[in-house]
N, C-alpha and C positions, 0 to 999 in steps of 0.2 A: 504494500500500500504506500501511497505518497500523497503529500498535500497538493491542493490544487495549484499552489504557487509554482510547484516543480513539474507538474504534469505535462505542460506544453513543451517545456525545454527538454524533458526526458523523451517525449514522443519524437521530437525533431532529431534527437541524437540517435534513437533507435532506427529511424528511417535512413539517416545518413550512413549508419553502420551497415544496414541491409543493402543499400545501393553500392557500397564499397565492397560487396561480396560476402558480408557476414551472414549468419543464420537468420532466417525469418522468425520473428518472435511475435507472440500475442501479448498484449498488455492487459492486465487485470487490475482495475482501479476502482476506488469508490465512485459513486454516481457523479458527484460534482467534478472530480478530477477526470473521470472518463469523458465527460462532455467536453472538457477543455482539450484533452489529448486527441479526441476524435476529429478535431478541426484539421489535423494533419492527414492528408489524403494518402491512401494506400496502406494504412496500418489496420491490423485486426485488434480493435480495442473492445474489451468486454467490461461490463459493469457489474459490481457485486456490492451487496449491502452489508455483509458481515463475513468474517473469516470462515465460519462453518460452511457457508455456501460455496466458497472457493474450494475447500477440502473435498466436499461432496462432488463437485464437478470434476475434480482430478482423480477420483477413484477409478481404478481400471475396471472395465466391464467384464462380465463373465466370459465372453469370448475373447480370443486372442486379438491383439492389435493395439494400436496406440489409444490411450484414453481420450475420449472426446472432451472438449472444453465446453461444457453445456451451461454457458452463461449468456445472458442477453448482450447483443452488440450495442455499444454506446452510439447514440446519435449526436452529431456535432452541434455545438451552439452556433450562434450567428458568427460567420467568418469575419475577422477583423476588417479585411479589405472590402467587405460588402456592407459596412455600416453606412447609414445615411450621412450625407455631407452636413456639416454644421451650418446653422443659420448664419447669414452674412450680415445681419443687422443688429447683432447683439452688442452690449455695451463694451465688451472686451475685444471686439473684432477690429482689426487694423487693415489698411489698404495702402498699396503703393502710391496711389494718387494723393495721399496725405503728405508725401514728401515733395515739396516744391523746389524747383530748380534741380541742380545736381544731375544733369542729363547724362554726363559721362559715367557717374557712379551707378545710375539706374541701368544704363546700357550694360555695364559690367555685371550687374546683378542678374540681368536676363541671360547673358552668355554663360555665367556660372551655373545657373539653374538648368539651362538646356544641356550642357555638356558634362555636368557633375564636377566642375572645376573649383579649386580652392581660390579664395579671394581675400586680399588684404586691403583694408581701407585705411588710408593715412590722411589725417587732417586735424585741425585745431578742435578744441572742445565745442560742442553745441552745433556742429555742422551737419548732423544727421546720420552719423556712422551707425549708431545703435538702431535707429529707426529703420535704416535700410536692411540691416542684418535680420531684424525681427520679422521683416516681411518676406524673406526668402522662402520659408516653408509654403507660403501661399502660391508661389510661382512654380514649385516643383510638381512633376506629374503625380497622379494618384499612386498610392502604394500598390504594388502587385500583391497577390495573395501570399507568395513566399516571403516577401519583405515584411508584410504585416504580421505574419506568424513569427518570424525571427525577432522582430522588434517587441512583440507582445511577450515572447518567451523571456527575453533579457529583462524587460521591465518587471515581469512577474517574479524573477529571482530577487530583484531589488525591493519588492513590495514590503517584505517584513522589516527591512532595515530602514526604509524611508518613512514608514508610518502611513503610507497611502492606503486607503481602504480599497477593497475589491471593487466597489461601485465606482470610485474615482478612477481606478485602473481600467475598468471596462469602458468608461467614457472616453478614454484616450486611445483605445484600440482603433486602428484604421487611420490614425492621424500621424503625420510625421513629427517626430520628437524635435524639440528645440531646447538644447541644453546650453546654459551660459554660466559655467562655474566661475567663482571669484578668482582674482589673480593670486590669492593666497593658497590656492589648491595645491596639494602635494602631488608628487608623481603617482602615489598610490591612488589618490582620489581621481586622477585623470585616466590612468590606464588600468586600474584595478589592482587587487592584491588581498592580503590577509591570509588567514588559515582557517578554513579552506578558502581558496581564492574567490573573491567576489568581483563582479563586473564594475568597471569604472565609468567615468563620464563618456569616454569614446565609444563604449559598447552601448550605453544607455542612449546615445545619439545615433545608433545604427539605423540606417535608412532615413535619417533625419539630418538635423543641422547642429553642429557644434560651434558655438560662438565664443571666442576668447577676446574679451575687451581688455584694453590696456596690456597688449601682448608683451611688451618688454618687461612688465612688472612680474610676470610669471617666473617661477624658479627655472633656471636654464635646464636643470636636469629633467624637470617635468616636460618642458617643450621638446627636448631631444628624444624623449620616450615616444613622441608622436610619429617619429620618422618611419618606424617599421609598419605600423598599421596603415599609414598613408599609402604605402607601397603595396601591401598585401591584402588589406581589407579585413584583417583579423588580428587578434592579439593572443599570444600564448603566455600564460602565467604559470611558472614552475616554482614549487615549494618543496621542502624536504619530503613530505609525504603525499603531496597532491600536485596534480597538473590539470589545468583547465584551459580550454581554448574558447574564446568568445568572438562573435562577429564584431567588426568595427569598420564598416563601410559607411562613413559619415561624410557629409558635406561640410568642409571646414571653411569658416569665415572668421577673420580676425580684424581687430581695429587697434589703432595706436595713434598717439600724438607724434608730430614730427620731431619734437624735442622735449626735454624734461618739463619746461614751463608750458608747452603746448602752443605757443603763439608764433612760431617760426613762419615767416612769409604771409602773415595775416594782417599786417598793419593797415593796408589800404582799406580793408573791409571793416575792421574792428577798432582801429586806432590803438591797439595794444602792441607793444614792442617786445620782441624776444630779447632777453638779456643773457641767453645761454652762449657760452663761448663755443667756437668750432670744435675744440677738443671735447667739451662736455657733450655736445650733440653727437659726435662720433662715438663716444663711449656709450651713450644711451642707445643709439641705434645698433651698436656693436653687441648688445646683449643678445641679439638674434643671430644665430650662426649662419654662415653661408649655405651649408647643406639644407638647413630648415627653410631659408628664404628661397632656395632653389626649387623647393616643392610647392611654392605659391604660384599658381598659374597666372593669376591676375593681381596686379598691384596698382591701385589707382589712387589719385589724390582727391580728397573731398574738401574743396576749398571753402573758406569762409565767404559768405555773401552779404553784401550791404543790406541793411534792413529795408530800405526803400525798394531795392530790386527783389528782395524776397517777398514782400507784400504784393508787388506787381506781377509776380510770376504766375502764370496760369496753372490751373490744376492739371496734373499729369495723367497718364494712362492708368486705368484701374488694374488691379492685380489680375482680375479674370481675363482681361484683354491680353496682357503679357503672357499669362499662363497658357492661353490657347496657342500662341506662337511656340512656346517652349514644348508643348506636347507634340506639335507637328514636327519640330526639329528632332526631338528625342525619337520619334517613330522612324525617321530617316536613318538615324544611327543604328537603331535596333535591327532594321531591315538589312543594313549594309554589313554590320559586324557583330550584332547580338548584344552589345554593351554600349553605354555612353562613351563618348570620345575620351574622357579623362581616365576611364578604366581600361582602355585598350592596352593589353599586356605588352611589355617591352620586347618580348621575343617575337612578336608579330607586328611590330611597328613599321617594318619595311613596307607593308601594304599601304601605309599612309603616304608614301613618297612618290606616288604617281602624280607628278606635278608638271606643268608646262615649263618651258625654258625660262621665261621671264620671272615666274614665281620662284623657281629654284635659285636663280641668280640673286634675287632680293633676299632670300633667306641666307644664302651663303655669305653675302656681303654684310648683312646685319650680324651674323654669328662671328665673323672675323673681326669686325670693328668693336663689338661689345664684349668679346672674349667669352662667349658662351661655352658652357659645358655641353656634353652630349645630351644630358637630361634636359637642360634648358631648351636646346634646339627642338627636341621632340615635344616638349610641353607647349612651346609657342606654336608648333605645327598643329597640335591637337586643338588649340584654341582657334586657329585659323579654320580648321575643318568645322568647328562648331559654328563659327560666324557664317561660313558658307551654307551649312545646314539650315540656319535661321533664314537665310536669303533664298533657300530653295535651289541652290546651285549644286551641280554634280561633283565639283571639286573646288578647292580654294584657288583663287587667283591673287594677283598682286594687291588689290584693294583689301582683301580679307587678311592677308599677311600683314599689311601696313596697319590695319586696325589692331591686330593682335600685338604688334610691336608697341603701339601707343598705350595699350592697356597693361603693359608690363613695366611700370614705373620703377626705376632704380632708386633705392635709398642712397643717401650720401656716402655711407661707408662701403656700399657695394661698388660705387663708381670709382673708388680709389684703388 
């Protein structure tokens, strides 16, 4: 027997083991747990009300042969991915049209949503970085059934520790998670740990959004721990007596000020002068390692806007309008390669190099002048493919590559 909190995760593990060539097993669970586990298709899940019923069902029959498992099959509860969409006019609902101005940042948000790309927003306080990040889940395509089940399984493991009730947990099923840990979070809080190992924020954000505000303020060890899951989409936690692997395919969005005081380059719009020395700015930005920044596909500036221009700015596009374009672009990616562009595996990236001569020359020239690593070159190329998918083009051309270059803003210490 197992608790309902563990049933879904256990059922997914059993199915994964079976698909990998392991034995086919039937699960016998209490009624509530069985209903949760039965959401996983292809499993034989039986429901029992007490242990005596299980023992009787396993008794060998008078004739030779394997004993039958004479227990009722469990019926699945409502699948997470099939839950009705939330109301759009509730008091807690937000919309991208609430963000006035910042056209470049909103364009980067759309590209990030379409291709699954990581995004870094750099700008002074109060320019809308957090507002933009909070609206990313609205732009992402609906969860697939598999994503919804995996997300629900990880969240159910955390339910007992978080104090979240089952009703609150069920309400979140079918929605993409938005996790925004404080910058004081430890490496264990971000990636998971403990004994036995528990999932961390990166797994709780699986199939959703992980937002790290004030990025340079996070402990460097905690940020470096993100590098493996960003590449593999999972995290393996090993302890002396336990080992656990959790999914961690999250959409990473981060925000930071350009300097310790936050006002670098914003005097014209705010009247506030940055008093940080060049050396102090370099040390502040240098808290982020090159390998970590290399994994940020999009790095854009969110500039301060004068109050008069902000008040005069028209209302932007609604989240639903942008989300429709994102869904169409994502469908093109799935039809072409089966995964979003950002997830295209490194060993198969050669298929993305089918470019015309002008596009290839532009990429080669940019890579040489900017001193790109091989990873950076491929990430820029993937962003260009996403831009082409949003435009409905068969492959990226020079305009798509040029936009991808403009959306990869270098921080001061990267350019040195």
